[in-house]
N, C-alpha and C positions, 0 to 999 in steps of 0.2 A: 047415328053414324059414328063409326070408330075413327079416332084421330090417327092419322098416318104419321109414323115416327121413324126418323133416321137417327142412328146412333153412331157417331164418329169416335173412334178410339174404343170400340165396343169390347175389346178384350183387356182393357186397362182398368184402373180402379174406378173411375167415373162410369165407364161402360158397364162393368159388372154390377154396380149399384143400380144403374138405370135398368138393367135386365130384371133385377128383383122387383122394381116398381112396375115394369111392364107385365111381369108374370102375375103380380098381385092385382093388376087392373086389366086382365086379359079380355074382359068384355068391353073395355073402353078404348083400347089401343091396337093398332095394326102395325107391326114393324115392317118397314119397306126397304131399309138399307142398313147393313152393318159394315163398318170399316175397321181395319187394323193396319198398322204399318208393316208388320212382318209375321204376325202370329197366324200362320196358315191353319194350324191345328185348332186354335180357338174359333176361327171363322167357320171352319167346316163343322164343328160341333153346333154352332149357332144355326148353320144352314139345315142341319138335321132337325133341329127344334122348330125352326121357322122356314120351311122350304120355299115359301113364296118371296122371301126377302132377297134383294140383290146383295152381292158381296163386292167389296172393294179392298184391294191390298195395295197400299200406296208405295211400298218398296219396289213393286214391279216384279219381284221374284216369285212368279206364280206357282211353280212346282206342281203340286197336286190339286191346285184350284180348278174348279170347273171352267169350261170354255166360256161360259156366260159372265164370268167375274170381270170386274173392271180392274185394270192393273196400272200401277204407276201414279205419279202425282196428277197428271192430266186425266188419267182414268178416274181417279177419285173425284175430281172436280166435275167431270162429265156425269158420274153416278149421282152426285148431289143434284145436278141440274135435271136429270131425267127420272128420278125416283118418285116424284110427286108427293113428297112429304109435306104435311101441314106444319110440323115442327121438327127442327133438327137439334139434337143434343150434341154439342161439340165438347168432347172430353179429350181431344188431342192435346198433348203436352207441348208447351213452348211455341216459338214463332211459327212452327209448321202448321199451327192451327189457324193462322190469319186468313190465308186464301180460301180454305174450306168455309170459314165463317162468311166471307164475302159471297162465295158461291151459293150458300144457303139463302142469304138475303136476296141475292139476285134472282133466285128461283121463286121468290115470293113466300118463303117459309118463315115462320117465327123461329127465333134462335134462342134456345136454352143454353146459356153460355157458361161453361166451366173453364174455358180457355181465356184466362185474363189477359194474355199477350195480345189478343185481338184488339182490346180497348187500349192497352198501354202503348201499342205501336201505331194504331191507326184510328183513333176515336173519331176525328172529323169525317173521315171517309166512311166509316162504318155507320155513324149516325145519319149522314146524308143519304146513304143507300137505303137504310131502314125507313127513313121518311119518304123517300121516292117510291119505294115498293109498298108502303103502308103496312109494314110488319113490325112485330114487337121483338125487343131484346130483353130476355128475362134472365137475370143472373142466377147462377146455380151454386157458386161458392157460398158456403154457409154464412159467411159474414155479410156478403153483399145481398144475399137472399133475405137475410134478417133486416138489413137497412131498407131494402126495397119494400118489404111488407110493412115496416113501421112507417115509412114515408107515405105509402098508400093509405094507411089507416089514419094518419094525423094531418097529412097535407104538406106539400113541399114548401108552401108559403110560411109555415110555422117553424121550419127547421133552422136551428142555430148552429148545431155541431153534430158531427158523426163521431161515435166512439167505437172504433174497431177493436174487437178483442183478439188477443193472440195467446196461444198456449204457452209461449216462451220456449217451446222446443225442449230437447233433452239437455241443454247446456245452460239454462238460465241461472243456475247456482254455481257454475264453474267460474274460476277466475280467468283473467286474460292470459295469464301464464299457462294455466291448464288447457286453454283452448288451443295453444300452439302445438300441443301434443295429441290433438284429436285425430283418431283414425277414421277411416271410411266406415267401418263396422259401427263405431260409436255414433257417427252422424246419421246412420240409417235406422237407428233405434228410436223411433218417435214414441213418446209416452202415451199419446192419445189416439192419433189417427193412423190408419193403414193406407198409405199412399205410394205412388211410384217413386223411384230413386231420386229423380231430379227435384220433385216437389218436396220430398222429405229433406233433402240437403238444403233447399231454400228455406224450409221451416227452421232448420237448425241454425242457419246464418241470419234469419229474420229477413232475408231477401223476399220471401213469399209475402210477408206483411208489407214490405216496401212496395212490391208490385200491387198489392191490394189498396194501398193508400193512393197510388197513381190512378188505379182503376176507379176507385170511389169518387175521386175528384171529377173525373170525366162523366161517370154514370149519373151522378146526382147534381152536377153543375155547381160544385162548391170549390173554394180555394183550399190549398193544402193546409192553411192555417185553421180551417174549420174542421179538420180531421185530427183526432187524437187516437193514439194506440194505447191500449190498456192490457197488460199481461194478466191473463186469467187462466191458471193452470188446469182447472177442471173442464174447460171447454163446454160449459153448460150455457152460459150467456153468449150467444153467437154474435151479437153486437148490440149497440144502443144508439139512441138519438137523444139529443137535448133540444127541447123546444125553446122558443124565445122567452117563455115565462120561467125558464130555469128547470122545469120538470124533465126528468130523464125516464125514457121508456125503453124496455129491453125485450128481446125475444129469447126465450129459454126452451131448451129441449136437450135430451141426451145427444152426445156427439154421434150422429148417424147421417151420412150424406144422402141417404135415400129420402129423407124428409124434404130437403130443399129441391131435390129432383122431382119428387111427387108434386110439390107445389108448382114447379115450373110447367110440368106436363099438363096439369089440370087447370092452370091459370086461364081465365080469371076466376074460375069456380073455386070455392073452398069446400073440399070434400074430405070425408073421413080418411085418416091416415094412421096406419098401425106402427109406423116407424118413428123412433125417437121419443116416444111418450115418456114424460117425466113424472116421477113421484116425489113427494116432499116429506116423507117419513124421516129421512136422515140426509140432509143436504148442507154441505159447506161450500161457500163461495169466497174465493180470495181474489184480490185485485192488487196490482202493483205497477209501478212505472217501469217502462222498458229502459235498459241501459244502453244508450247510444254509443258509449265508448267501447263497450265489449262487443257490441253488434252494430258496427258502422254501416252495414247495408241499409239499415232503416233511415238514418239521417241522409245517406246518399240518395235514397229514393225521394225524400222530401226536396232535396236540392234539385233533382231532375224534374220533379213536378213543378217547382217554382219557375225554373227556366223555361219549361215547355218546349215547343217546337220539336226538334229531333232528339232532345236529350232523353226523353222517356224511352224511345226506341233504342238509343245507345245503352242506357242502363240495362235493359233487358238483354241485348245482344252480348254485351260484355259479361254479364252474369252467366248466361247460358254457356258461353265459351269457357269461363273460369270453372263452372261446376263440372263441365265435361272433363276438363283437365284433372280436377280433384277426383272424379269417379275412376279415372284410369291411374291414379297415384302419381301424376305428373307434378302436381303442386300440393301444398298443404292447405288446411282449412282456412287459416288466416290470410292466405294468399288470395282468396276469393275477393274480399273487399279491396285488397290492395290493387288487384287487376282492374276492378270496376272503377275505382277512383282514378287510376291512371288514364283510362280511356275517357271518362267523363270530363277530365280536366283539359282535354283538347277542345278546340273551338268548333262547336256544332251549331253555331247561332244562325247560319244561313240554311235555306232550303226546307224549312218546316212547312207543313201543309195546313191549309185552312179547309173549310167545307168545299169540296170540289163540285163543279157542275157535272151534268151527265156525261159530256164529252171529255171530261178531264179525269175520269176515274182511273183509267189505265196509267196515265202519266203520274198521278198521285201515288198509286200503288208501287210503280217502279221506283219513284223517289224514296219511298219508305224502305223498299227492299235493298236499294243501293246503300242507304245509310246503314242498314242492318249488316250488309256485307263488309262495308268499310270498318265498322266498329269491331266486328269479329276479327278481321285481319289485324287491326291494331292490338287487340287482346292477344291473339296468337303470337304475334311478334314479341310482345312484352313477356309472355310466358317463356319464350325461348331465352330471353335475357335473364329471367329469374333462374332458369335451369343451369345457366353457365357457372 
């Protein structure tokens, strides 16, 4: 029987890579839902290829969408609940992906998760719901997919340290002074990966790696002190783990997001995969320590992870607000960590969530979203001060 697959953010980077995997495994998968925020043209093209799949446009501006399409945020959540997927690939960018992740779990589907904000903002809620519904959360980010596979192979009880690799982005050799003059065009020119604008900016500032540190701490049940970041420009080693005996094990492949997506969709089976296969005829691997002074978004993420509670939600909200301002030319590249630090320095010590009971899920989600709104408002007000 084919596995029924829903793809959220189907017209974005993760979505397009997922489509390649679905086409390669056409005898194994049946797409049942595609969503996009506003790309009507992209969704209609997918509908012609897969006419039986439902469509959801979360912006709500349907235009030429068919009458059967689900529109708006509530429409998307209803589509997830009704599509009958066995597994949902969440490739939505940013905090907007949280509620769709919860909807997928609530519907009893496994979650192939590329939306790291789901875990960064709401790990206790997400894990409690997955346990209640007896479904799995399978990471799709190349780094977390690698750690997931390595821990599965060697056992969580043997794990001493997680080593997350980072490409270093386009600016790892720039000085702090040079970073002050970075343009949007510069920041969108990633040397290795082809991603959407927000994630590409996050990679340039190392906020993406900061979010991954937070996510890894929650996903694998380790402290921030058990996670190290290693700059590896070739992006061949996707991450490593150190066991208690000191041995380090790594996962290597070409940088191709289709491989971790393939692994998530076929999990727990290990099946042949044509994507990302690596040859060793000529291979150079470099590693170096990240520079926290040049890229303060990384140490700020460690600070948020250590404080816990609402601070990880605040880190994400402030960063999303700052990146949006940078994308419109409102603030400079170095203003991004400045804004995030300002918001994190406020007192967010009360109101954090623990694992909620069944009847407390709605209240827990509202508390998270309220923190997210308040952090964004603080960031927006600070941006206005910067502009004066």
